[in-house]
Structures are given as structure tokens and as C-alpha cells.
N, C-alpha and C positions, 0 to 999 in steps of 0.2 A: 386362397391363401390369406392368412390373417396378417395385419400390419405388424403384430408382435413377432412374426416369423421372418420378416425382412431384416437382413443384416445391413448395418451401416459401417462402411470401412473407409479408411483414408484413401484418397486417390493415389495411384502409383506415380512415381516420378517419370518425367518424359524419358522415353527410351525403354522403360520396363514394359513387360507384356502382361496383359490381363488374360486369365485362363477361363473365366466364366463365359459361356456362350451368349449370354444376354444379361444386360445390367443397365442401370441408370447412372449417369454422371452429373453431379451437381457442383458447379464451380462459381464462386462469388468473388468479384473484384470490385474495386472502387472506380466510379466514374470520375471524370475530371472535376465535377462539382463536389466530390467527396461522398456521394450517396452510393449505396450498394447496387450492383447489377449482377444478377444471377442468371447463368445459362444452365438449362436442364436438357440433357440429351439422352435418347434411348439408343443404346448401342447393342448390336447383335452380330454374331459371326455369320459370314457368308459361306459357310460350309468349307472352311479351310482356305478360301481364296481371298481373305481380307475381312474387313469390318464394314457394316452398314451403320451409318450414323444419321439419326433423325433428330433434328433440333426441335424440342417441344416448346421452347420459349426462351426469350431473353427478357427477364422481368425485373423491375426495380423493387425487389423485396429483400428482406434480411436473409442471411444464410439459413438460420434456424427455421424460418417460415418455409423456405424453399425445400429444405430437407423433410419437413413434416408433410408437405404436399407430395414430394417424390415418394416417400414411403407409402402413402395412401394409394398413389397411382400404381406403384410397383405391386402392391398387394392385390389390387383389383385386376392385374394382368399377369399374375403368377411370376413376377420377376423377383428372384430371391435376394438380389444384392443392389444396394445403392452405394456408389463411391462418392466421396465428397472432398472438396478442397475449398477452404475459406481463406482467401488472401486479404480479407479485411480485418481479421482478428490478430491479436498478438500471438506469439508462439504458444504461450501458456493456454490461452483460450482455445486455440485450434486443437491443441493436444487433448484438452479436456473434452471437447465435443467428439473427437475421433475415438478416444478411449472410453468415454462414458464415465459415470461416477465411480463404477466399480473397477475401472481400468481394463475392461475386456472389450476390445474393439469389435469383436464379432458377436457380442451379446445382442439379443433381440432388442428392438427399440423400446419395448415396454419396460425393460429393466434398466434402461439408461436414463441419465439426466437429460432434460430437454432444455 
């Protein structure tokens, strides 16, 4: 799979259900010192019995850098979707990253603003 084929979508709200059987989740928060801390998880369905969550890392990088890495990782493992949540950005910045420059949240990464 090419990186341009991986879709980046906003993470769902707590309590909502994901429908893809396998995906990556990238979530960035601020540490107590104000620096970003990003968690990247590989999530897959356990055949209808729940979800398997493998944490790939807790890394002190920006959300955009983590998303770029996640898309590359996803493409190399044929994972079609990366969900992302950036709690460090203002509402406008987070919406722009989620929607991309063209406003299409499901657009391939190659056609979106980085």
C-alpha cells in the first residue's frame, strides 16, 4: 500500500464505535511542562470479541510528525486508516489538520496539507 492511499480521519468521540477491523490511533496531549506527548496505537478487531490494542509508543514529538510516521507505518503494513486527535492545537488548527486543505477528511494524505 502507498502512503497516499492511507486515509487520515479525526478520532471518534469516547463511546462511539470504530468500524474498521484494523487501524492506527494517534493522540497528542501536553505534558505538565507544556511539551507534546504523542501516543500511537495499533488497534485491531479480535474477531467480534473486542479489540486488541498494541501501544507502539509514547513519544515526545509534535502531532504532525507523529501522523507522518503513522501514515508511513500504516502503509508498510497495509493498514488503510489512521485516526488522529490533537489536544494541543486550538480548535481551528485541529479542524484544519483533520479536514485537510481541501476540506475532505477522507482524502489521501498526498492531497492534504501537512
